[in-house]
N, C-alpha and C positions, 0 to 999 in steps of 0.2 A: 559398565560402571553404573550402579544404582543411582537413579535421579541425577546423573551427570549429563550436562549438555555443553556444547562448545562455549556457550555464553552464560552458563549458570553462575560463573564467578561474579557476574554483574549484580546478582541479588545479595551479595555479601559486602560488608564494609571493606574498603581497600585503602591502603596508605601509600604515599609517595608516587601517586599517579597524577600527572598535571591536569589542570583544568584548561581545556582548549577553548579559546574565545569563540571560535567558529565551529560548532559541532557538525554542521552540514558538510563543511569542507573535510573535516576529519573522517566522517563516514564515507565520503567519496574516495579519499585516499586509501582507506582500509579495504573498501570493496574492490579497488583496483589491485591492491597487493594480494588479495585472495586469488586473483587470476594468474599471479606470477608463478614460475616454476619453483619447486622446493629447493632450498639450499643444501639440505642433506636428505638422506633417504632412510626408509624404515629398516632395510637390511643392515645399514651401517650402524644404526642405533642399537639393534639387537646384538651385533658383533661386539660393540663397546661394552654392553651390559655383561656379555660372557667374559670379557677380559677383566671387568671389575669384580665379577664373582670369584675369579682366581685370586684377586687381591684380598677379598674377604677371607679366603682360606689360607692366607699367608704364603701363596705361591707366586706373588708378584707385588709390585709397588707402584703407586699412582703418583705421577708428577704432573701437577696442574700449574701452569704459569703463563704470564703475559701481562698486557697493559692493565693499569688501573681502569682507565677509560680510553677507548680508541677515539681518535679525532679525525676530522676531515682534513685538517691542515697538514698533519704528519703522515697522511696516507701516501706510501711510496713503496715500490717493490723491494728496494734495498732494506727498508725498515722491517718488512715482513720476513725477508730472508734472514736478517740478522737475529731476529727473535727466534725464528725456527732453528738457526744454528746453535744458539745458546741452550735451548731446550734439548737439542741433540747432545750437546756437550755434557750437560748436567746428567742426562740419561745414561750416557756412556760411562761417566764416573760411577754412578750408582749401580749400574748393571755389573760392571767389572769388579767393583769393590765389594758389593753386597751379594754378588752371585744370584741376582734376581732379575727377571725381565721387568722392564719399566713400561707402564701404560702412559703414553704421552698425550696430554690433554691441554690444549691452548686456551687461554682467555683471549680469544681472537675471533675475528669474522662475525662480530655482533655484540661485543661488549662496549656499548655506548652509554646506556643510562646509568645514573648513579643516584641513590638516595642521599639526601643531604640532611645534616643535623638541624638546619634552620630553613624555613621556607623563603626567607629573604636575606639579602646581603647588604651591608652598609659600607659605603666608602665616603668618608667625610660626612657631609650633611645629606647625602643622597642615598636613598634606600630603594632597591629593586629586587625582583624575584631572583632566587638563587639559580646559578647555572646547573642544569640537570642532565647534561650530556648532549653531544652534538646531534643526536637523532631527535632531540626535543627543542632545544634552544641554543643560542650561541654564547660563547664565553665573554664576548665584548660587553663592557659595563655600560650599556645603553638600554633605554626602554624598548626600542625596536628589537634589539638582539635578544633580549631576555623573554620576549613574548613566545610562548610555545607555538611552533609552526608545523602543521601536519605534513607539509611537503618535504620536510627534512627526512621523513621515513623513506622516501624514494631513494635519496642519496645513500642512506644507511644500508638499504637493501643492496643497492648497486655496489657499494664498497665491500660489503660482506661477500657478495658473489665473486667479485674480482679477487679478493683475498683467498677465498676457498680455491679458486682456480689455480692460483700460484702455489698454494700449499699442497694441493694434489699433485702438481707437477714436480715439486721438490721431493715429496715423500715417495713418489712412485717412479720418477724419471731418472733415477740413478744418482741424484745429489746426495742421498743418504747412504750410499755404498760405503761399507766399512773400510774398503780398500782406499777410500779417498778421505780418510779421517783427518788428514793434515790440512785439508781445504776448509775444514770447519772453523779454524782459528780466525778470529777477528784480528785486524791489524793491531789494535791497541792492546789486545790480550797478549800478543807476542812480547810486549815490553813490560808486562805486569808481573807481580810476584808469583802469580799462579802459572805462568808460562812453563816454568821448569817442571812442575808437577804434571801438567797436562802432557808435556813432551815425553816424560817418562812413561806415562800411561799409554800414549800413542805407540811408543817403542815396544811395550809389552804386547799390545794388541797386534802390532805389525809382526812380531815374532810368532804369535799364535796363528795369524792368518797365513804366514809363510809355511808353517807346518801343515795347516789345512790344505793349502795349495799343493804342497808336495804329495798329499794324500788324494788329490783330485777333487777336493771340496772347495769350489770357488763360486763367486757370485754369478758366473755364467750358467751354473747348474742349480744354484740354491737361491731362490728368490728372497729368502729371509735375510741374506747378506746384502741384498741390493736395494731393498725397499723397507719402509717402516709404516706402521699405522699411526696416523696423526689425526686426533679428534678435536672438535671445537666445542667451546662452552661459553656461556655468559649468564648473568643474573636475569631470571625471568621477571623483570620488574615492570616493564611497560606492557601490561596484559592485553590492551587492545591490539598491539602489533603481534604478540604471541598467539592470540586467538586467530588473527588473519593468516598466520603462517602454519596453523595446525591443519593437517590433512588426514583423511582416513585411508589406511593402507588397503588397497583393493584385494590383496591376497589373504589378509587375516581379519579385516574389519576393525583393526586397532587404530587408535588415534595417536599420531606422532606430531610433536612440535618440530617442524622441519626447518626452524631457524638455526638450530644447533643440535649436535649429538647429545649434549648434556646441558641441563640448565639447573640453576640453584635458586633457593629462596633465601633472601638476606636475613640478617639478624633483626632488622627493623620491620620485616614484613611477614614473619612466620606465625601470625596469629592463627590459632586453631579454628576460629570462626571467621577467618578473613578470606578475601578473594584469591590471594596467591596460593594458599593451600588448596582451596577448592579447585582452581584451575589445574594445578599440578597432579591432583589425584586422578585426573581423567586421561593423562597422556602416558605413553609407554616409555618415554625417555628415562634414562637414569637421572635421579634428582639429588641435588645437594641441599643440605640444610645447614645454614650457619648457626653456630651455637656460641653465645657470649655469656658474660657474667650474669645476665638477667634470665638465662635459660633455667627452666625447672625440669628436672629429669622426667617427672611424670607427664609433663606437657610435651616434651620432645618425643617421648615414647608413643603418646597418642597420635602425634603428627605422623610418625613413622607408620603406625598401624592404619591410619586413614589413607596415606599415599601408597602404602605397600601392604594391602590386606592379605596377600598370599605369602608374605614374609620371604620374598624372592631375593636371593643373593645377587648383588650387583645393582640393585634398584636404588638403594639409599646410601648416600655418603654423608656422614656427619662431619662437618668441618668446624673444628674448635678454634676459637679466636678470643682467648681470655686475657692476653698480656702476660709477659714472662713471670710477673710477681703473683699472678692469680691462678696459675695452672693447678698447683697443689690444693688450692682452696675449692675449686669448682669441678675439675675434671674427674676425680675419683668418684664423686657422687653421681655424675652423669653416666660413667661407665657402668657402675653398679646398677643404676636404674634401668639401663638398656639390657644388661645381662639378666636381670631379674625377670624381665618380660620375654626373654628368649628371642630377641630380635636379631636378625642378620643385618649388620650394617658394616660399612667400610669406614674406618676411623682415619680422618685426615687432619693435618695441622696447618692452620693459617697463622703464621707467626708475624704477620704484617699489621693487621688492623688493630690489634690490642696494644701495639707499641708505638703509636703515633704521638709525637710531642711537638711543641713549638720551640724552634731553636732560638738562641739568643739574638740572631739576626732577623727573626720574624718569620722564617720559613717553616712550613710544616715538614717534619722529617721523621725518620725512624732510625735509631741507633743500631748498627749492625750487630753489636754484641747482644743487645736485647732480643733481636730476631733469632740469633743462634741459641741463646739461653732458653727461649720459649720452646724451640724444637727439642732441645735436649731434655728439658723438664717434662715435656709431653711423652717422650720415649720412656723416661724413667717411671712415670706414673703408669703407663700401659704395662711395662714389665712387672711392676709391683701388683697390678690388678690382674695379671695373667691374660691380657688382651693384646691385640696386634695393632700397632700404629702403622697403618698401611699407606699413608699418603702425605704429600707436602703440597701446599697451595700458596704460591708466592706471586706478588706483583713485581714484575721485572721487565726489562727491556733489553734489546740487543744494542741499543745506543749507548754511547759513552757519556752518560748523564752524571750529575752530582746532585742527588736528591736524598740519599740516605747516608748518614755520617758513619765513619769507621771503616772497617775492613782492612785488608792488607795495605791498601794505598793510603789509609789514614785520612779519609776525607773529613774535613773539619767544618764547623759551622760557617766559618769565613769562606769556605770553598763552595758552599751551596749555590750562591748567586751566579757562579760562572756558567753552569750548564743545567739549570733547573727548568725543565721543559714540560713537566707533567701538567695536564689539564685539571687534575684532581688531587690524588694522593701520591706521595713519594714512592718511587720504584727502586729496586736494586738495579744497578747497572750489571752488565754481563760479567764483569770481573768479580763483583760481590756475589752474584748468583752462582758462579762456578766455585768460588771459595766456599760458599755454603754447602754445595754438594760434596766437596771434599771433607768438610768438617763433620758432616752428619752421616757419611757413608758407613763408617764403622758402627755408629749407633743403630742404623737400619739393620745391619748384619746381625748384631747382638739381639735386637728386638725380634727379628725373624726367627733366629735359632731358639730364643727363649719361648716364643709363642708356639713353635712347632713341638718343643719338648712338653709344654704344658698341655697341648692338645693330645699328644700321644699318651701322657700320663693319665689324662681324664678318660681316655677310651680304653 
């Protein structure tokens, strides 16, 4: 990479990176982390990029989901397992209904930092720095807790490593065996309105597996029935840590950010002349770019060209987050601007961040109907523009929380306080996430067919 160095981002302006009071201590922590083993490996990153290239060609679909922000307090193997289960459930629905393989990408094993709309928070007459994520400071509203602490990066690394260890065991150790699909149901989903639909899907898959078994095609002889590829992702926000986790692949000389398979640049940090774009242009990982109402098509196109000068398929994922009322206003212009430049990108929809409101009870929430509406509006625009909506990016959890209103269980504003556990933004619970998968599966199938027909007609 021309003029790129591991630390060249430091010469550029950067936003949403905290000021550590003790710079010497920060440097000591980062130097120690540089000696730690990588969390992911270059070969895994390249494999994911190949799978994402299939999505660009309309041959697969990307499902990216997980916590808004992981926390130290809620770190537990059961929580990791349940989030993994829900992503498998959603993938199963989408794969079977839309007849497409699903690339499974978790917001997990490193999604700690969060940009905040204000640098400080006020409670009563007291004003303190904002909570920025457990790898930076603590959520408790005290001066000591809100002070950025470099040593928290050690715990973040350790938790990420442990999470990855569990995920690798689940994805490769037989937990994801299609023959055990009934084990994926969470206890409270069995009592939910979606349980009957999922049971019907289970039965259809069981019939298909019985037929395959009769033909001698079983998980004993076919590894793809027994295991899944599960990848990790997070926002590349805290650049000092991302720099410390970036290693040079001895077989190729390429630089890979080994903190995750996939990292993204947020809507607040995608400045063309900023440090986050500069850092991401030098690493081989697939890169996501969040695009909101302030996105300018020519600026997004330039960022794509800077990060992906070879126009490689699978390298860039554009994650739109406009809000359900703004999709038709902004997305068509963005699609046309990218098409005009002939850029290969994967189009994904984040229906969460643009639909956040304050409830009547004072909680931050997201109405489920608005989330569904944004997804459907995005698919409709892509069909009209002859492009492929190839991904869904959701903040969700395997826990039975009440953070987003609506859905089949009709969570109300009054219900939010009963199980509102998020450290930052409201998440879909597993019931709502599964319902979303059912509601959009037909849209994905239509969009895929439409896009394939458009590509065939153009050729």
